C-alpha positions as CSV (number, residue, x, y, z in Angstrom):
1,X,-13.3,8.7,4.4
2,X,-12.3,6.3,1.9
3,X,-9.7,3.5,1.7
4,X,-7.7,2.9,-1.2
5,X,-5.5,-0.4,-2.1
6,X,-2.9,0.5,-4.5
7,X,-1.3,-2.4,-6.4
8,X,-1.1,-4.4,-9.7
9,X,-0.2,-7.7,-8.2
10,X,-2.8,-10.0,-7.5
11,X,-1.1,-11.9,-4.7
12,X,-1.2,-8.5,-2.6
13,X,-4.8,-8.0,-3.6
14,X,-5.5,-11.5,-2.5
15,X,-3.6,-11.0,0.7
16,X,-5.4,-7.6,2.0
17,X,-8.8,-9.3,1.1
18,X,-7.8,-11.9,4.1
19,X,-6.9,-8.6,6.4
20,X,-9.9,-7.4,8.7
21,X,-9.8,-3.7,6.5
22,X,-12.9,-2.5,4.4
23,X,-11.2,-1.5,1.0
24,X,-13.3,0.9,-0.9
25,X,-11.2,1.1,-4.0
26,X,-8.7,-1.3,-5.5
27,X,-6.5,0.7,-8.1
28,X,-3.2,0.2,-9.8
29,X,-2.3,3.9,-10.1
30,X,-2.8,6.6,-7.5
31,X,-4.1,10.0,-8.6
32,X,-3.2,12.1,-5.6
33,X,-5.7,14.6,-6.5
34,X,-8.7,12.0,-5.5
35,X,-7.1,11.6,-2.0
36,X,-8.7,13.6,0.6
37,X,-8.2,14.4,4.4
38,X,-8.9,11.4,6.5
39,X,-8.6,8.8,3.8
40,X,-6.6,5.7,4.1
41,X,-4.0,4.8,1.1
42,X,-2.5,1.3,1.3
43,X,0.4,0.2,-0.9
44,X,4.3,0.3,-1.9
45,X,4.1,3.8,-3.2
46,X,7.2,5.8,-4.3
47,X,8.4,8.1,-1.4
48,X,7.4,11.3,-3.2
49,X,3.9,10.1,-3.7
50,X,3.5,8.8,-0.3
51,X,4.6,12.2,1.1
52,X,1.9,14.0,-1.0
53,X,-0.5,11.5,0.5
54,X,0.4,12.4,3.9
55,X,0.5,16.2,3.4
56,X,-3.2,15.9,2.6
57,X,-3.6,14.7,6.0
58,X,-4.4,11.2,5.0
59,X,-2.9,8.0,6.3
60,X,-0.3,6.0,4.6
61,X,0.3,2.2,5.1
62,X,3.2,0.7,3.3
63,X,2.5,-2.9,2.4
64,X,6.0,-4.1,3.8
65,X,7.2,-7.5,2.0
66,X,10.5,-9.2,2.8
67,X,11.5,-10.4,-0.8
68,X,14.4,-12.8,-1.0
69,X,16.8,-11.9,-3.7
70,X,16.2,-14.7,-5.8
71,X,12.2,-13.6,-5.6
72,X,12.9,-10.1,-7.3
73,X,11.0,-9.6,-10.2
74,X,8.5,-12.7,-9.4
75,X,4.8,-12.5,-8.7
76,X,4.4,-13.6,-5.4
77,X,1.0,-15.5,-4.4
78,X,-1.1,-14.8,-1.1
79,X,0.4,-17.9,0.6
80,X,3.9,-16.8,-0.3
81,X,3.2,-13.2,1.2
82,X,2.1,-14.8,4.4
83,X,5.1,-16.9,4.7
84,X,7.2,-13.9,4.0
85,X,5.4,-12.2,6.9
86,X,3.9,-9.4,4.8
87,X,2.3,-6.5,7.1
88,X,1.1,-3.0,6.9
89,X,3.2,-0.4,8.5
90,X,2.0,3.0,8.8
91,X,4.3,6.0,7.9
92,X,4.1,9.8,8.2
93,X,6.3,11.1,5.5
94,X,7.0,15.0,5.1
95,X,9.5,16.2,2.6
96,X,12.1,18.5,4.2
97,X,12.8,21.5,1.9
């Protein structure tokens, strides 16, 4: 089992390093083909990619950040993420066909 943290944002990377979670791979882009049953993927993925992760029976945790309107498009540092009550939320996403 591997844990992937998917982000290109340094503040998010710094924040996750303060959590009690062992991250095996820090990556900017997720290739879903490398995800296996039982793996853990953490990040703010597009919903269709998160659904593919869940379909492989891997766990998906969304990096939930309460971004204020005036902060959109700005890089937030670790301290700002803590102030914004950044947290991980597990979701199980299934495509309805």
